[in-house]
C-alpha positions in Angstrom: 0.0 0.0 0.0 1.0 3.6 -0.7 -1.3 5.7 1.4 -4.7 4.5 0.6 -3.7 3.0 -2.7 -3.0 -0.7 -3.4 -0.1 -1.4 -5.7 -1.0 -3.5 -8.7 2.1 -3.2 -10.9 5.6 -1.8 -11.0 5.8 0.1 -14.2 9.3 1.5 -14.3 12.1 3.6 -12.8 14.6 6.2 -13.9 17.4 8.2 -12.3 15.1 10.3 -10.1 12.3 7.9 -9.1 9.8 5.2 -9.9 6.1 4.8 -10.8 3.6 2.2 -9.9 0.1 1.3 -11.0 -2.4 1.3 -8.1 -6.1 1.2 -7.3 -7.8 3.6 -4.9 -10.5 2.8 -2.4 -13.1 3.5 -5.1 -11.5 1.0 -7.5 -10.1 3.7 -9.9 -6.7 3.2 -11.4 -4.0 5.7 -10.5 -0.3 6.1 -11.3 1.7 6.8 -8.2 5.1 8.6 -8.5 7.8 8.5 -5.9 11.4 9.8 -5.6 14.1 7.2 -5.0 14.8 6.8 -1.3 18.5 7.7 -1.6 17.5 11.2 -2.9 15.1 12.0 -0.1 17.9 13.4 2.1 18.7 16.0 -0.6 16.7 19.1 0.1 16.8 20.2 -3.6 15.2 17.0 -4.9 12.5 17.0 -2.2 11.8 20.7 -2.8 11.5 20.0 -6.6 9.1 17.1 -6.0 6.9 19.3 -3.6 6.9 22.0 -6.3 5.7 19.6 -9.0 3.0 18.3 -6.7 1.8 21.9 -6.1 1.9 22.7 -9.8 0.1 19.6 -10.9 -2.6 20.0 -8.3 -3.4 23.5 -9.8 -3.9 22.4 -13.4 -6.3 19.5 -13.0 -8.9 19.7 -15.8 -10.6 18.0 -18.7 -7.5 17.9 -20.8 -4.8 17.2 -18.2 -4.0 14.2 -15.9 -5.8 15.2 -12.8 -4.1 14.8 -9.4 -6.1 12.5 -7.1 -4.0 12.6 -3.9 -0.5 13.3 -2.6 1.7 13.3 0.5 4.8 15.5 0.6 5.5 15.8 4.3 6.0 12.1 5.1 9.2 10.0 5.0 8.5 8.9 1.5 6.5 11.5 -0.5 4.3 10.5 -3.4 1.9 11.9 -6.0 -1.1 10.0 -7.4 -2.6 11.0 -10.7 -5.5 9.6 -12.7 -4.4 6.8 -15.0 -4.9 7.7 -18.6 -5.5 4.8 -21.0 -4.1 6.0 -24.3 -1.2 6.3 -26.7 1.6 8.9 -26.6 1.4 11.2 -29.6 5.0 10.8 -30.7 4.6 7.0 -30.7 1.3 7.1 -32.5 2.8 9.3 -35.3 5.9 7.2 -35.5 3.9 3.9 -35.8 0.9 5.2 -37.9 2.2 8.2 -39.7 0.8 11.8 -39.6 -2.7 12.2 -38.3 -5.6 12.9 -40.7 -7.1 16.4 -40.7 -10.1 15.7 -38.5 -7.9 14.2 -35.9 -5.6 17.1 -36.2 -8.5 19.5 -35.5 -9.5 17.5 -32.4 -5.9 17.6 -31.2 -5.5 21.3 -31.8 -8.8 22.1 -30.1 -8.1 19.8 -27.1 -4.6 21.2 -26.7 -5.8 24.8 -26.9 -8.4 24.0 -24.2 -5.7 22.4 -22.0 -3.4 25.5 -22.4 -6.3 27.8 -21.7 -6.9 25.9 -18.4 -3.2 25.9 -17.6 -2.6 29.5 -18.3 -5.8 30.6 -16.4 -4.0 29.4 -13.3 -1.0 31.6 -14.0 1.2 28.8 -15.1 3.3 28.1 -18.2 4.0 24.4 -19.1 7.4 25.0 -20.7 7.8 21.5 -22.0 4.9 20.9 -24.4 6.0 18.1 -26.8 4.5 15.0 -28.4 5.8 12.7 -25.6 3.8 14.8 -23.1 0.5 14.4 -24.9 -1.6 11.3 -24.6 -4.3 10.4 -27.2 -7.1 9.2 -24.9 -10.4 7.7 -26.1 -12.2 11.1 -25.8 -9.4 13.5 -26.7 -5.9 14.6 -25.9 -4.4 15.0 -22.4 -1.4 17.1 -21.4 1.0 15.6 -18.8 4.2 16.2 -17.0 4.4 19.6 -15.2 7.9 18.9 -13.8 9.3 22.1 -15.3 6.1 24.2 -15.4 6.5 27.6 -13.9 4.3 30.4 -12.5 4.3 33.5 -14.7 6.3 36.3 -13.2 7.8 34.2 -10.3 11.3 34.2 -11.6 11.8 30.8 -10.0 15.2 29.4 -10.9 15.1 25.7 -11.7 18.5 25.3 -13.1 21.8 27.1 -13.3 21.9 30.5 -14.8 21.9 30.4 -18.6 20.6 26.9 -18.9 18.0 26.1 -21.5 15.0 24.3 -20.1 12.8 22.2 -22.3 13.0 19.9 -25.3 15.0 21.5 -28.1 12.8 20.7 -31.1 9.7 22.1 -29.4 11.1 25.2 -27.6 10.1 28.7 -28.4 12.6 31.4 -29.5 12.4 32.9 -26.0 13.4 29.5 -24.5 16.1 28.9 -27.0 17.6 32.3 -26.1 17.3 31.7 -22.4 14.9 34.6 -22.0 11.9 34.8 -19.7 8.9 33.0 -21.0 5.2 33.8 -21.0 2.1 31.8 -22.0 2.9 32.7 -25.7 5.8 30.3 -25.4 3.5 27.3 -25.0 1.6 28.5 -28.1 4.8 28.4 -30.1 5.4 24.9 -28.8 1.9 23.9 -29.7 2.5 25.0 -33.3 5.6 22.8 -33.5 3.7 19.9 -31.9 0.8 20.2 -34.4 3.3 20.4 -37.3 4.9 17.2 -36.1 1.5 15.5 -35.8 0.5 16.7 -39.3 3.8 15.8 -41.1 5.8 13.5 -38.9 8.6 16.0 -38.4 9.1 19.0 -36.2 9.3 22.2 -38.2 12.8 23.2 -37.0 14.3 19.8 -36.4 18.0 19.5 -37.4 20.9 17.0 -36.9 21.9 18.5 -33.6 20.3 20.4 -30.7 22.4 23.6 -31.3 21.4 23.6 -35.0 17.8 23.0 -34.0 17.8 25.9 -31.6 19.4 28.1 -34.3 16.6 27.2 -36.7 14.0 28.1 -34.0 15.4 31.6 -33.5 16.4 32.4 -37.1 14.7 30.2 -39.6 11.2 30.0 -41.0 9.2 26.8 -40.2 8.9 24.1 -42.9 5.2 23.9 -43.5 4.8 22.8 -47.1 3.6 19.3 -46.1 1.1 20.6 -43.5 -2.5 20.1 -44.8 -3.9 23.4 -46.1 -6.7 23.6 -43.5 -4.2 23.7 -40.6 -1.4 25.6 -42.3 -2.5 29.1 -41.4 -3.2 28.2 -37.8 0.2 26.5 -37.3 2.0 29.4 -39.0 0.3 31.8 -36.7 1.4 29.9 -33.6 5.0 29.8 -34.9 5.5 33.5 -35.3 8.8 34.7 -33.8 7.2 37.6 -32.0 5.3 36.3 -28.9 2.9 39.2 -29.2 1.8 38.2 -32.7 0.8 34.6 -31.7 -2.8 33.8 -31.1 -4.0 33.0 -27.5 -5.5 29.6 -26.8 -8.9 31.2 -26.7 -8.4 32.7 -30.1 -7.3 29.3 -31.4 -10.6 27.8 -30.1 -12.6 30.6 -31.8 -10.7 29.9 -35.1 -11.4 26.2 -35.0 -15.0 26.7 -34.1 -17.3 23.9 -32.8 -16.1 20.5 -34.0 -18.5 17.7 -34.8 -18.9 15.1 -32.1 -16.9 12.0 -32.9 -17.1 8.7 -31.1 -13.6 7.8 -32.2 -11.5 11.0 -32.9 -8.3 9.1 -33.6 -7.3 6.6 -36.3 -8.9 3.2 -35.6 -5.6 1.4 -34.5 -5.2 4.0 -31.7 -8.7 3.2 -30.4 -8.1 -0.5 -30.8 -4.9 -0.2 -28.6 -6.8 1.8 -26.0 -9.4 -1.0 -25.8 -6.7 -3.6 -25.5 -5.0 -1.6 -22.7 -8.3 -1.4 -20.8 -8.8 -5.1 -21.0 -5.3 -5.7 -19.7 -6.0 -3.4 -16.8 -9.0 -5.5 -15.9 -6.8 -8.6 -15.9 -4.4 -7.0 -13.5 -7.1 -6.8 -10.8 -8.2 -10.4 -11.3 -6.2 -11.4 -8.2 -6.5 -8.8 -5.5 -3.4 -10.1 -3.7 -1.0 -10.1 -6.7 1.5 -7.4 -7.5 3.1 -7.7 -11.0 6.2 -6.6 -12.7 4.9 -5.6 -16.1 7.3 -7.1 -18.7 9.3 -4.8 -21.0 8.1 -6.8 -24.0 4.8 -8.4 -24.7 4.6 -10.4 -28.0 1.6 -9.7 -30.1 0.3 -12.5 -32.4 0.7 -11.6 -36.0 -2.5 -11.0 -37.9 -2.7 -12.3 -41.5 -4.0 -9.7 -44.0 -4.4 -9.6 -47.7 -1.7 -7.3 -49.2 -1.9 -6.1 -52.8 1.3 -6.4 -54.9 3.4 -7.8 -52.2 3.1 -4.7 -49.9 3.4 -5.2 -46.1 1.0 -3.7 -43.5 2.0 -3.3 -39.9 -0.5 -2.6 -37.1 0.3 -0.2 -34.3 1.2 -2.3 -31.2 1.9 -0.2 -28.1 1.9 -2.2 -24.8 0.0 -1.4 -21.7 3.0 -0.1 -19.7 3.8 2.5 -22.3 0.4 4.1 -21.8 0.6 4.0 -18.0 4.2 5.2 -17.7 3.4 8.3 -19.7 2.3 10.0 -16.5 6.0 10.3 -15.6 7.4 11.4 -19.0 10.4 13.7 -18.6 11.0 12.7 -15.0 11.4 8.9 -15.3 12.3 6.5 -18.0 9.1 5.3 -19.5 8.5 1.6 -20.2 7.7 1.2 -23.9 6.2 -2.1 -25.0 5.7 -2.8 -28.7 5.0 -6.0 -30.6 7.4 -6.2 -33.6 5.9 -9.1 -35.6 4.9 -8.1 -39.1 1.7 -9.2 -40.7 1.9 -12.3 -42.8 2.6 -11.4 -46.4 1.1 -13.6 -49.1 2.9 -14.3 -52.3 2.3 -11.5 -54.8 0.0 -12.3 -57.6 0.8 -11.2 -61.2 -0.8 -7.9 -62.1 -1.9 -6.8 -65.6 0.3 -4.2 -67.2 -1.2 -0.7 -67.2 -3.3 -0.1 -70.3 -4.9 3.3 -69.4 -3.8 6.7 -68.2 -5.5 9.6 -66.6 -6.5 12.4 -68.9 -4.6 15.6 -68.7 -5.2 18.0 -65.8 -7.7 20.1 -67.7 -10.5 17.4 -67.6 -9.8 17.0 -63.9 -10.3 20.6 -63.1 -13.8 21.7 -62.2 -15.0 18.1 -61.2 -17.1 18.2 -58.1 -15.7 15.4 -56.0 -18.6 15.3 -53.6 -20.9 14.7 -56.6 -18.7 12.3 -58.5 -17.7 10.0 -55.6 -21.1 9.2 -54.1 -22.7 8.7 -57.5 -19.9 6.4 -58.6 -20.0 4.3 -55.5 -23.7 3.6 -56.1 -26.4 3.2 -53.4 -24.7 0.7 -51.1 -21.3 -0.6 -50.2 -20.6 -4.4 -50.1 -21.0 -5.7 -46.5 -17.4 -6.9 -46.3 -16.0 -3.3 -46.8 -18.6 -1.4 -44.8 -18.0 -3.1 -41.5 -17.4 0.1 -39.5 -19.9 2.3 -41.4 -23.3 2.2 -43.0 -23.4 0.3 -46.3 -26.0 2.9 -47.4 -24.1 5.6 -49.2 -27.0 8.0 -48.8 -26.6 7.9 -45.1 -22.9 8.9 -45.2 -21.9 12.4 -44.4 -20.1 14.0 -47.3 -18.3 17.3 -46.9 -16.2 19.2 -49.4 -12.6 19.8 -48.2 -12.1 22.1 -51.2 -13.7 22.6 -54.7 -11.7 19.5 -55.7 -11.7 17.3 -52.6 -14.4 15.4 -50.7 -14.5 13.8 -47.2 -17.1 11.1 -46.5 -17.7 9.4 -43.2 -20.0 7.0 -41.5 -19.4 5.7 -38.0 -15.8 4.5 -37.9 -15.3 4.4 -41.7 -14.0 7.3 -43.8 -13.2 8.0 -47.4 -11.3 11.1 -48.7 -10.8 11.7 -52.4 -8.8 14.6 -53.9 -8.7 15.2 -57.6 -5.6 16.4 -59.4 -3.4 16.3 -56.4 0.4 16.2 -56.3 1.6 12.7 -55.4 4.3 13.6 -53.0 5.0 10.7 -50.7 3.3 8.1 -53.0 5.5 5.4 -54.4 4.8 3.8 -57.8 4.4 0.0 -57.7 3.1 -2.9 -59.6 -0.5 -2.5 -58.5 -3.0 -1.9 -61.4 -6.8 -1.5 -61.2 -8.9 -1.6 -64.3 -5.8 -0.9 -66.3 -4.7 2.2 -64.4 -1.4 2.3 -62.5 -1.9 2.8 -58.7 0.6 4.4 -56.3 0.6 4.0 -52.6 1.8 6.0 -49.6 3.9 3.9 -47.3 2.0 1.0 -45.8 -1.2 3.1 -45.3 -4.5 2.4 -47.1 -3.8 5.6 -49.1 -3.6 5.1 -52.8 -3.6 7.3 -55.9 -4.6 6.7 -59.5 -1.4 7.9 -61.2 -1.1 10.5 -63.9 1.6 13.0 -64.8 3.8 14.3 -67.5 7.3 15.7 -67.9 8.5 13.9 -64.8 5.8 15.5 -62.6 3.4 13.1 -60.8 -0.2 13.9 -60.0 -3.4 12.0 -59.8 -6.5 11.2 -57.9 -5.9 10.3 -54.2 -8.1 7.9 -52.3 -7.4 7.6 -48.5 -9.4 5.5 -46.0 -7.1 6.2 -43.0 -6.6 2.5 -42.3 -3.5 0.3 -42.1 -4.5 -3.2 -41.5 -7.4 -3.7 -43.8 -7.6 -1.9 -47.2 -10.8 -3.5 -48.5 -12.7 -0.2 -48.5 -9.9 1.6 -50.4 -9.7 -1.3 -52.9 -13.5 -1.1 -53.6 -13.4 2.7 -54.0 -10.5 2.5 -56.4 -12.3 -0.1 -58.5 -15.4 2.0 -58.8 -13.6 5.3 -59.5 -11.3 3.8 -62.2 -14.3 2.2 -63.9 -16.0 5.6 -64.1 -13.1 7.9 -65.2 -14.6 8.1 -68.7 -17.7 9.7 -67.1 -15.9 12.6 -65.5 -17.7 15.9 -66.1 -16.9 19.4 -64.9 -19.5 21.0 -62.7 -20.9 24.1 -64.5 -20.8 26.1 -61.3 -17.0 25.5 -61.3 -16.6 28.1 -64.1 -17.2 30.7 -61.4 -14.6 29.3 -59.0 -10.8 28.6 -59.0 -11.3 24.9 -59.4 -11.5 25.1 -63.2 -8.6 27.6 -63.6 -5.2 26.5 -64.9 -2.7 28.4 -62.7 -0.1 28.3 -65.4 -2.3 30.4 -67.6 -2.8 33.2 -65.1 0.5 35.0 -66.0 2.4 35.3 -69.3 5.0 32.6 -69.6 7.3 35.1 -71.4 7.8 36.7 -68.0 9.9 33.7 -67.0 12.0 33.1 -70.1 15.1 32.7 -67.9 13.4 30.2 -65.6 12.3 27.7 -68.2 8.8 26.5 -69.0 5.9 26.3 -66.6 5.5 23.0 -64.8 2.1 22.0 -63.5 2.9 20.4 -60.1 -0.8 19.6 -59.7 -4.1 20.7 -61.1 -3.9 23.8 -58.9 -0.2 24.6 -58.6 2.2 25.9 -61.3 5.9 26.5 -60.9 8.8 28.1 -62.8 12.2 27.1 -61.5 15.7 28.3 -62.2 18.0 30.5 -60.2 14.8 31.9 -58.8 11.5 30.1 -58.2 8.0 31.4 -58.9 5.0 29.4 -57.7 1.3 30.1 -58.2 -1.1 28.0 -56.0 -4.9 28.0 -56.0 -6.3 26.8 -52.8 -9.5 26.7 -50.7 -8.4 27.0 -47.0 -10.7 27.7 -44.1 -11.4 31.4 -43.5 -9.2 33.0 -40.9 -10.6 34.4 -37.7 -10.1 38.1 -37.5 -7.5 37.5 -34.7 -5.4 35.4 -37.0 -5.8 37.4 -40.2 -2.6 38.8 -41.7 -2.1 42.4 -42.6 -3.9 43.5 -45.7 -2.1 45.9 -48.1 -3.0 47.6 -51.4 -0.3 46.7 -54.0 -1.8 49.0 -56.6 -4.7 49.1 -59.0 -7.1 48.4 -56.1 -5.7 44.9 -55.6 -5.7 44.0 -51.9 -3.4 41.1 -50.7 -2.5 39.6 -47.4 1.1 40.4 -46.5 2.5 37.2 -44.9 5.4 39.1 -43.3 8.0 38.3 -46.0 8.1 41.8 -47.7 10.9 43.0 -45.4 13.8 41.5 -43.5 16.4 38.9 -44.4 13.9 36.3 -45.7 14.7 35.4 -49.3 11.1 35.1 -50.5 7.9 37.1 -50.9 4.5 35.5 -50.4 1.3 37.3 -51.4 -2.2 35.9 -51.0 -5.2 37.3 -52.8 -8.7 36.3 -51.6 -10.8 35.6 -54.6 -14.1 34.9 -52.9 -15.7 33.5 -49.8 -17.2 30.0 -50.0 -20.1 29.6 -47.5 -19.3 30.3 -43.8 -16.2 28.1 -43.7 -14.0 28.4 -46.7 -12.4 30.9 -49.0 -10.7 30.6 -52.4 -7.2 32.1 -52.6 -4.5 32.8 -55.2 -1.1 32.6 -53.7 2.0 33.9 -55.5 5.4 33.0 -54.1 8.7 34.3 -55.4 12.0 33.1 -53.8 15.6 33.6 -54.5 18.5 33.1 -52.1 20.4 36.0 -53.6 17.7 38.6 -53.0 15.9 40.1 -50.0 12.1 40.0 -49.4 11.4 43.6 -50.5 13.2 43.0 -53.8 11.2 39.8 -54.5 7.9 41.5 -53.6 8.7 44.0 -56.4 8.5 41.0 -58.7 5.6 39.3 -57.0 3.2 42.2 -56.9 2.9 42.7 -60.8 2.3 39.0 -61.1 -0.5 39.1 -58.6 -2.1 42.0 -60.4 -1.7 40.1 -63.8 -3.3 37.0 -62.3 -6.2 38.8 -60.7 -7.0 40.4 -64.1 -7.4 36.9 -65.6 -9.7 35.4 -62.9 -13.4 34.7 -63.7 -16.0 37.4 -62.9 -17.6 36.9 -59.5 
């Protein structure tokens, strides 16, 4: 017993202490943290533990690991927190890849709520990183307040000049050893969301000093961040703390999210259910105390794999989820099954006999009309296990004028027409004569097209890893109906039907070479300089996140993204073409970059191009 809590399992230990799994008088599971006995005579370690207890007790809330009980004055002080069944964010992304956009929205909203709660108590977390975020069944949780600090206290936790935090997720203020405010946590949140969206922190480098240099002096790498989250993350990553949004402003920007019974990818929820079952097993013998092993083998699951590809399920053991309550203070116990799924012998595939039409026929196609009509009235029972087989009951939502997101229960289909195939590898998979590319081991495929060495196509993603039957079915129906693609007449009034390469005179870029269509909605000229025109349909910015609007002449108003001045070797201008409903807007973005020139020089090139492009847009 530790206080009133019966020990059920020894989870792990590090240089400073240990953690055990226990149950309270009411039967709830808790994680109990203790300092090693040989350190208790050191006043500094005891004081630090008492401080962590006090900090943790202040921030209990819906999105943090609530403190249940503690004892700091006794011979062996301890801290009991609510046990959180879930998966650490960094491990989930490492095992499954980047989170899909709906899960990213849930993560961003939950994290903003957590920071709002933390900051309202006058605290700054100071170590917000993926390892300190747990994906629980109903949303994210923030843990580990070991280096949290009250704003304005000036408390000294380390020697003068020491950098406190995790390098890749620090703010510029932390990297410079300056005092931090709540805005520092918002910067860390931006880095964390970028990692969840792309798999890589935006300033990560080969060494900690180089990473810290990037945080202070370099712009974040956000090209791979999904468009709906890019503006939000960029706002969080502004160098000036005063220019970053507050957690409340982030929540206003995200708005009210739809209720989801399973906000994360299905394998995460499957692992949470497995952890819960293992917890129940731990209490089967009230007298037993267990050492939870550092490795628990997981039986391989045979799955059908097209073209010899291998799928691997996420396997995170129970102790990894429990030990996360001591991340940053103790060495967490990470359990993972390493067995790969059985891979059947590949079957011969037919050679490709068909190719996608050029990009022009793909522009202007309404994905949310084409996809449901092509799938028919129902899905086969074997591929609709987690959702309704009745297509009419699915919820279809446009992600842009050329993308559609359909969902029903735990099943989901996202189709994007004319997208760049970055991250998709060509293979020997063929469906109805069309070559099919795949992204990693995910159930994310693309009907391949392209020309002049540039790859684009129609992406089909079902956000699954262990069973791709739904994706296979969708690919089969879409490839069979490509001959029936028709542009939506209403698209003539939108950017979806516009060729970005035709918005400016190619003669303007004689020194850069010919225009290259990177996708249906991105055109690029590359030489010593780079000029890129991108048509997009992002979410509308909240007023608090909107960039400065300037007049570049002839009555053309653009958003200045902060690259017109300073040492940055690029200029990025965004012209809002129109608003689309209450949620989206259509934008024309012109980017000019050249390592030999400064921002203001490049904007002198970009602004005439913006005005030329605006003059060729359809009438609204």
